[in-house]
C-alpha positions as CSV (number, residue, x, y, z in Angstrom):
1,X,8.5,-7.1,-19.9
2,X,8.6,-6.6,-23.6
3,X,10.8,-8.9,-25.6
4,X,12.0,-8.6,-29.2
5,X,9.5,-11.2,-30.2
6,X,6.7,-9.1,-28.6
7,X,7.8,-6.1,-30.6
8,X,7.8,-8.1,-33.8
9,X,4.3,-9.4,-33.1
10,X,3.1,-5.9,-32.3
11,X,4.6,-4.7,-35.6
12,X,2.7,-7.4,-37.4
13,X,-0.5,-6.5,-35.6
14,X,-0.9,-9.4,-33.2
15,X,-0.1,-10.3,-29.6
16,X,2.2,-13.1,-28.6
17,X,1.5,-15.5,-25.8
18,X,4.4,-16.4,-23.6
19,X,3.8,-18.7,-20.6
20,X,7.3,-17.9,-19.2
21,X,6.8,-14.1,-19.4
22,X,8.2,-12.3,-16.4
23,X,6.2,-9.6,-14.6
24,X,8.0,-7.0,-12.5
25,X,5.7,-5.8,-9.6
26,X,6.4,-2.8,-7.5
27,X,4.2,-1.3,-4.7
28,X,4.8,2.4,-4.1
29,X,3.5,4.8,-1.5
30,X,3.1,8.3,-2.7
31,X,2.7,11.7,-0.9
32,X,-0.9,12.7,-1.5
33,X,0.1,16.4,-1.8
34,X,2.3,15.6,-4.8
35,X,-0.1,13.4,-6.9
36,X,-1.8,16.3,-8.7
37,X,1.5,17.7,-10.1
38,X,4.1,16.6,-12.6
39,X,6.5,15.5,-9.8
40,X,4.1,12.9,-8.2
41,X,7.0,10.6,-7.4
42,X,8.9,13.0,-5.2
43,X,9.0,11.4,-1.8
44,X,7.6,8.1,-3.1
45,X,8.7,5.1,-1.0
46,X,9.0,1.6,-2.4
47,X,7.0,-0.6,-0.1
48,X,7.7,-3.9,-1.8
49,X,8.8,-5.4,-5.1
50,X,9.2,-8.7,-6.8
51,X,9.5,-10.4,-10.1
52,X,7.3,-13.4,-11.0
53,X,7.1,-15.8,-14.0
54,X,3.8,-16.5,-15.7
55,X,0.3,-15.4,-15.2
56,X,-0.4,-18.0,-12.6
57,X,2.4,-16.6,-10.3
58,X,1.3,-13.1,-11.1
59,X,-2.3,-13.9,-9.9
60,X,-0.9,-15.5,-6.7
61,X,1.3,-12.6,-5.9
62,X,-1.5,-10.0,-6.5
63,X,-3.7,-12.0,-4.2
64,X,-0.9,-12.1,-1.6
65,X,-0.8,-8.3,-1.8
66,X,-4.6,-8.1,-1.5
67,X,-5.1,-7.0,-5.1
68,X,-7.3,-8.3,-7.9
69,X,-6.4,-8.1,-11.6
70,X,-9.7,-6.3,-12.3
71,X,-8.5,-3.4,-10.2
72,X,-6.0,-2.5,-12.9
73,X,-8.1,-0.9,-15.6
74,X,-5.2,1.2,-16.9
75,X,-1.5,1.4,-15.8
76,X,-2.1,4.9,-14.5
77,X,-5.5,4.2,-12.8
78,X,-5.6,1.5,-10.1
79,X,-7.9,1.1,-7.1
80,X,-6.4,1.3,-3.6
81,X,-7.8,-1.7,-1.8
82,X,-7.4,-0.1,1.6
């Protein structure tokens, strides 16, 4: 989640480390017939969600969900591990 300090750092042209940064994780299941259109989230079902603090907890949670950080090349393009 972006904080005011993050926005200030971005404005100044740098990235700010924060060991207590919170990450909000959500795992959604989408209707394959809707993915190609603009309303891809119609009928989407939240499978699971959680919030973790710090990159170490983020890595542990992703592993618990059978995901690897390298699968997330872009926010809009992730690999389905199944």
